N, C-alpha and C positions, 0 to 999 in steps of 0.2 A: 504494499500499499503505499509506503513511504517513498520508494522509489518513482511510483506514478505520480505521487503529489509534487515531488521535486521537479520531475520532468514536465509537469504541467506549469509550474511556476517558472522554470527556465524558458517554457515556450511562449510566456506572456510578458516577460520582461526583456529589457535590451541592457546588456552590461554597460553599454556607453551611457545610457541614461542613468543607471544606478551609480556608476563611479563619478558622473558628472555632479552628483549631489554632494560630493565629498571634495572634489578637486577640479581644477580648471583644465578641461582637455582641449587641444587644438588638432584640428585635422592634419593627418599627414598621410598623403595618398588615400588609400582604402582604409587605412587605419587611424588611430588617435594617439597623441603624444602628450606626456606632461612631465613635470618634475615629480619624482617618486615620493609618496607621502610616507614611506616607511624608512628612508634614510635621507641625509643630507646631501645634496648634490647641486652643482651650479648649472649644469646642462642637463636638459631632459633625456632620461634612459628608460622612462616608463611608457610602455606602448600597450594599446588596447585593440584588439580586433573585434569588429563589429560581426564580421562574417563568422568567425570561429567562436564568438562570445567567451574569449580569454582575455587575460592581461599578463604581462610579464615585464618585469624590470631588469635590465641588462647591467644594472649597477650592483644591486643586492641580491638578485636572484629570485626575488619573490614572484610568484605567479599561480595562476588558476582560474576559476570561473567567478560568477558573481558571488556564490556563497562563500568562497575562499576569502575574497576581498572584503566583504562585510565582516566576517569572523575576524580577520586580521586588523582591520582599522578600528573596529569597535572593541576589540579585545574580548570576544564573546565565543561561546560555543556554538556548534551548528545548530541546536533547537532554536536558539534565540535568533540566530541569523536567518532560519527558516521562517520564523515568526515575522520578522520585519519584510522579508521578500514576499511572503504569502499576502501580506497586507498590501504591498505595493502592486501585486499581480492581481488582486481581487480574488484570491483562492481561499476558500474557507476550509482550515485545516480540521482533520478529524481529532477532536480533543481526546479521545480514548487512546491514541497512539502514545506509547511511552516515550518516544523520542521527543515529544514537544510537551510533556507533563513534567519537565524538570522544575525545580523549587522557584527559580526566577520567574518563570512564565506563570506558575501558580500565583506568585505575589502580584504580577501585573494583572491577572485576571481579577483579584481581589481589589486592587485600587481602581480599576476600571468600573468595577460594580458599586464601589464606594462613591465614586464621583457621580455616577447616575443617581445614586440614592439621595446624595446632597442636592443635586440639581432638581429632582423631583420635589424635594422638601422645600426648596426655595419657590418653586412655581405653585405648588398646591396645598402645602400645609398652613393650617390656620396661625401657628406659632412663627411661620416663617415671614410673617408680616413685618417684623422688625428688620429683616434683611432686605426685604423688598422696598421698604422705606428708605433705607440707606442707599440702595441702588438707583433709587429715583432721584434722590438728593445728588447723586453723583452724575446725574443725566446719562445714564447708560441705557441703551436701547435693548429691547428683547432679542434682537439679532446678535448684539454683542454679548450678551449674557449667554446666549446659547453658543456661540462661537468659542467663547473662553470657558464654557462650561461651569460658570460661577454657580455656587451652591450654598446651602444653609445647613449647618449641624445642629440638629435639635437639642434642646436643653434636657437630654436624657442620658442616663448611665449605660444603656445597652441597646438602643434601638438599632444601631448599625450592627453591633456585635451579633444580635439575634437574627437579623436578616441574613449576615454572612454564614451563620451556623446553618440556617434553613436551606442555603444554597449548597451546603456539603463541604464547606471550608472548615479546617481544623483550627482550634484556638491557637495553637503554636504558629501556625502560618499567618493568621490575622495579627498576632503580636509581631511577627518579623516583618510584616507589611509596615509596621509603625501606626497602626489605626487604633491600637488599644494600649492601655498601661496596666502593668500588674504591680499590685500593692504588696505590702510586707507579708500578708497572709497567703499570697498566691492568687487572689481573686483578680481577674480582669475585668476592665470597664472602658467604655469609649473614651478616646483621648480628646476629641474636639467636642465641645458642647455650646451651644448657642453662640456660634461664630460665622461670619461670612467666609466661605471656603473658595480658595483659589487653587484649583489643580495645577500641579507643576508637571509638565510633560518633558521628556528627553526629545533631542532634535529629530527622533523619528516617531513622534506623536504618541508614544507610550506614556501613560500617566504613572508617575513614579512616586508622587508624594503630594503634600498639600501644604499651603500656607493659610493660616486660620486668623481672621481679624475680629478682635472683640467687638460686640455690638452694644451690650449694656454695660457701660463703664461704672455704674452706680453700685453694682455688686462687688462684694470683696472676695479675695482669695481665688481669683479667677486666672491668675498669671499675667504674663505680659500683653501688651496690645496686640502683638503678633507672636504666634507660636507656630513652629514648623515641624513636619515629619522629621524624626531623628534620622541619623544616619542608617541606611538599611542595605540589603544586598542590591537592591534596585535604584536606591536613591542615594546618590554620591553628590554632595552639593559642590564639590570642586569640578564636577564634570557637567552639571546641568546648567543651563542658562535660559531663565524664564523668557518665554515667547519666542525662542528661536525656531521652533517647529513651525509657527505661523509666519515668521519674518524671513526665513532663509531664502525663499525665491526672489522676494523684493530686495534682499541684501545683495543677492547675486546679479540681479538685473541693474541695479543701481550702483553696484561695486562700492558700497559703503553700509557700515552697520552703525546705527545711532544708539549709544548706550546711555540708558537713564537709571535711576537708583531703584524706584519702586514699581512694583507689579501694577498699581493703577495707572502709573505713568504710561506704561506700555498699552494698556487697554485703552485709554483715553487717546492716545495717538493713533492706535489702529483704527478706532471708530472714526477719527477724524480724517482718515485716508492716508496717513503717513506711516507706512506699514513695515519699514525696514528697521524697526525699533526693538531692542531687546532690554532686559533689566539686569543689573548686576546684584540686585537684592541687597544693596547696602553694604556690600563686601567688596574687597579688591578682586577684580578678574584674575583667576589663577592661569598658570602656564597652560593646564590641560584645556581650560574653557578657551583661551586665546587660540590654541592650535586647532580647536574644533572651528572657531570662528574663520581661522585662515583658509578653511575648505572653501569659504564662500566669498571672502574679499580680504584684502590686506589693508583696508582703509577703515578706521574707527574715528567717529565723531561723539565726544563724550560730553554729557551735559552734567555739570556740577550742580548738586543742590545748594541751597543757601547755608545749610549747616556745615561746620567745619569737618565734623567726623566724616560726612560723605566725601568732602573734597580729599581728605587724607586717604581714605580707602581707594578712591579713584586714581590718586597718584601712585599708589603702590602697584596698581594694575598696570599704570602707564609704563612704569619702568621695565616691567615684565615684557609688555607689547613692544617696547623700543628695542630691547634685546633680541626679538624675533624679526626685527626689520620692518614692523608695521608702521604705517603712516598715520599719525594721531592728530586730530583737530579737537579743538575745545569750544563748545557752545555755551556761550555766556548769556544767561537769561537776565533780562532787565529787572531792576528792583521793584519798578511798579509798571502797571499798564492800566490807562483809564483810571488812575489814583487807587488802584487796587494792588495790595502787595502781592508779589510773585515769589513764591517759595520753591516751586518745582515745575517741571513740564506741564503737569495736569493744570495748574493754576494758570499758567500760559496759554493753554489751548483752550481754557474756558473763556478767555478774552476774545476768542477767535483764532482759527486755525492759521490764518494768515501771519499772525505774530510768531507762531511755532514754526513755520516754513521759513520765515525772514531770519530767525536766529540760527536756524540749522544753515541757512545760505551764507550767513555772515560768520560762520565758524572760523577760527584762526588756527593757525598750525600750533602745535604743541610748543615749539621752540620760540615762536613769536610771543606766544602766551608766557612762557617761562621769562623771556627776555623783558618783557614789559613789566611783569610782576616783580623781578629782581631789582629793576631800577627805580620801582616805587617804594620798594622796602628799604633801600640803603641810598645814602648821599654819595655820589660819585666824586664830589670835590672834597670829601674827607679821606685822607690817606688810608686809614685803617678800613674804613666802609668800602673804599674802592678795591682794597685787597679781598674784602669779604665778597664782592660782586664777582670778582674774577675767580675765585675759589668755588663760590656756589654755582655760578654758570657753567663753569668748566666741568663740573660734575654731570650737569645735563648734557653737555656735548659729547661727554665720554660714553654716554648711554647709546648715542647714534651709531648705528652699524656701517653707514656709508661714509667713506673716507672724504668724498667731495662735499657732502653735507656738513661734515666736521669742519672742513676747511673754510666754508663759506662762514660759519658762525663764529669761528676764531677771529677772522677778518672783521666781522661785525663787532664782536666784542672790543676789539683792539681800538676800532674807530670811536665807539661810544665812549670808551674809558680815557681815550686820547693817550694810548701807550703804544709800544711797539709789538708787532706780531711775534717778533722773536722771543720775547720774554714770556708771553702767553704760551707760545708753543713749548718752550722748555718746562714750565709747570704742568702744562697739560701732558707732556709725554711721560713725566714722572707720575702723574695721576694714572694715566693708562697702564703703566708697567705695574703699579700697585694693584690695579683692578685685575689684571690679567693673572698675577701672581696668587690672588685670593680665589680665583675661579677654578672649579674643577674642569679639567679637560677631558672630553668624552670623545671616544672614537667609535665610529659606525664600524660594526663588524660586516665585512663584505667579502663576498666570494672572490678569491684570488685566482685568476686564470693566466696561464703563460700567453705570451704574445701569438704563439703559433696556434693555440687553442682558438683564440679570438679571431684570428685571420681565418682559420678553417670554418668557423661559423659564418663569417661575412661571406666568403667565397660560396659555400653552399646556398646561402640566403639569396645570393645574386643569381646564380644559375636556376634556382627555383622561380624566382620572379621574372627572370629573363632567360627562358629555356633555349633561346636561339643560340646560346652560347655553350650549350652542353656538348656539343661535338668537339669543339676547341678544348674544353675541360678534360673529357674523357681521353683524348688522344695525347694529353700532355701532363696528367696527373695520376699517379698510381695510387691505390687505395691506402697502401701501407704508409704513403707519405704524410698522411693526415694523422695527428699524434692522439686523438681521442678516440677510443673504442666505440662509444655510441654514435659519433659522427661518421666513423668508418662504416658502420652497419648501414646508416642513412644512405651514404654515398654508394654503396655497394648495391643496394636495391634501386637507387636511381640508374646506375649503370645497366642493371639487369632489365629493368623496365624499358629503358631507353633502346637497348640492344634488340630487345623482343619486338617492341611496337613502332620503332624508328621514329617516336615522338614522346614528348614528355606529357603524362596524364596524372596531375595532382591527385585526384580521387582514386586512381587505381594504386598510386604509391601509398597513400593512406591506408588503404584495405590491406595490403602486403605488410606494411609495418605493424598494423594492428594484430595480425596474425602471429607476429614474432612477439611483440611486447606493446601494451597499450602505452607505456611511458615514452615509447618512440614516436607516437602520434603527437604528444605533448611537445616534445622536441622539434617536430617538424613544424608544428603551428608557430613555435617560438621564432624558428628561422624565417619564416614568413614576415613576422612583425619586424624583425631586425633589418631586412632590406629597406623597409619604409623609414626606420629610425636613422640609418646612416647614409642611405643614398637616394633619397626621395627626389632631390632636384639635379641629379646627374644626367647628362646627356648620353646617348647610346655609345658615342665615341669614349666617353669618360669611363662609363661602365666596362667597356671592353678593355682599357687601358688597367683599370682596377683588377680585372680578373687576371691579366697577364701578370702585373706586379705581385698579386697574392700567390700565384702558382709558383713564381720565382722565389718568393720569400719561404714557402713551404718546402720546396726543393733544396734550397741553400741550408736551411735547418736541418733537414733530413740528412743530407750529405755530409754535413759538418759533424753531426753526432756519429755517422758511421766512420768518418775519419778519425774521431777521437777514440772510438772503440778499437779501431785497427792499430792506432798508435799504442794503446795499452797492450794489445795482444803482441805486438811487436817487442815491446819491453820485456814482457813474459818470456817470449821465444828467445831473446838475447839472453836473458838470465839462465834459460835452459841449454843454451848453445844449440838451437834446434835450427840449423842452416836452411833445410827445406821449408820449414814453417816461415821463416824470416823472408825467403825469397818470394813465397806465394803472396804473403801479407804485403810486402813491398810493392808487388805488381798491382794488387788491389788498391793500395794506397795512392799509387801514381794515377791510376784510372780514375779514381774518385776525385783526386785533386784537379785533374784536367776537366772533369765535368764541371766542378765548382767554378774553375776559372772561365769556362766558356757561358756560364749563366749570365 
């Protein structure tokens, strides 16, 4: 059953569409190319085949189908990837199948059901009026409430608990989903009571947790104004970004993510039509969250709230974003609009969406923001404060990853301080050295291949894509000249098929390799991707020359290795004083040396 469902999902999704939700792909011939999301690289070596529905990175060796990709990039097991792709494909999975009933999926089923319970309580329950009044006060439409699945947690100890029990869920799983609390005596009861509920979804639209806002502030012992689902198997606050599931397509199309602090800011902005907005939820954006955002854009515009704590949290996230090479802008909210105090984006939007759109348009680069802020804080005419300005702003410059950008701001700072660039650069270099000393250096583990192996792959990829060159290759390159056994097998089959049919038929080659080993088919598909990666814009003449050059490289390497082997054998024969052996080996050595010289 599982194989049939997996095949059904594969038939209904396109790997290019799936991967495009995570990284930006560019077409390269019949295939697609990008920088690999699994290791750091300067030039793209990650290829995706629409025809074969596979991906392969020629830098780190990662490869597979859509399921493999989702598992690897999300850090999840197959059942979870199956659930995500089934949702994208519109395939309803058979819930009784053990492969999809692991604990994570059970917890997701629980939180999904809980969100529906809260939503219905908001819409229909008599006691939910307090939440409906709050929503009306915030000017939220029924469509917005439905879109964000806002809800109401009844003022009850066990309404949700009893519902989930009736649906067959175990108490321990309900507890692990973060929806109930266990007291000292072991009794469990609903965590959220008489609160407005904001479901928190991951970027795949799975509800993983909740933020709950207090509605009746006159009661005592109700906890904080906002309480959240605790850390669970499905809710990791360092990975989840509120609103990203709804904003990601707009973020990608506009190539910018607008970061606000509160959930209500996100909801108000989406309702007003500005939808590339997400929330940091009052904390600094983490490295993991920023890497998720980089799948959709490298540009952030951050709206500071009026409170200092919000600004400090945002600045910590900004430092991390800069270290990733992201482009940051700051949205500066006006203090007042129409004599109304503006504390956050929601306040701004209430005065008219045009004001919100304008401050977004007027956002300044983070360095311009820091530059202006630093000179407001200190007096550049005071020698000690001048020194403080140089030190403070140099630290901001050091966070930039681009040398050209660093150079620009050093020049700007020197001009503004009326000092020489030389002095600033000396201090800056010292700062950078300290920074580099304190940082952990991490190396990506990559597959190391010999030059000959790489050339062999490229050569076979070219003749598979341009089979008109096969006759020349077969006439000029022996199988044993290729240093890799797997590539030798593929080359042998190419020769056999070509000699029998006098033409190259990819599908027939694929069938033959499948009979030998299914892994060979994967290798063959990878070779097809390689040609588009390295030789997409080459002319026919350039392709011909590349093939000639590669054949010569492999021949030279092969002959050189044989010469080295013979030299070792001659030394051994000389040690044994075997004159006949020395004569034979010398003859072979001379013949090989002549071949090498003639190449």
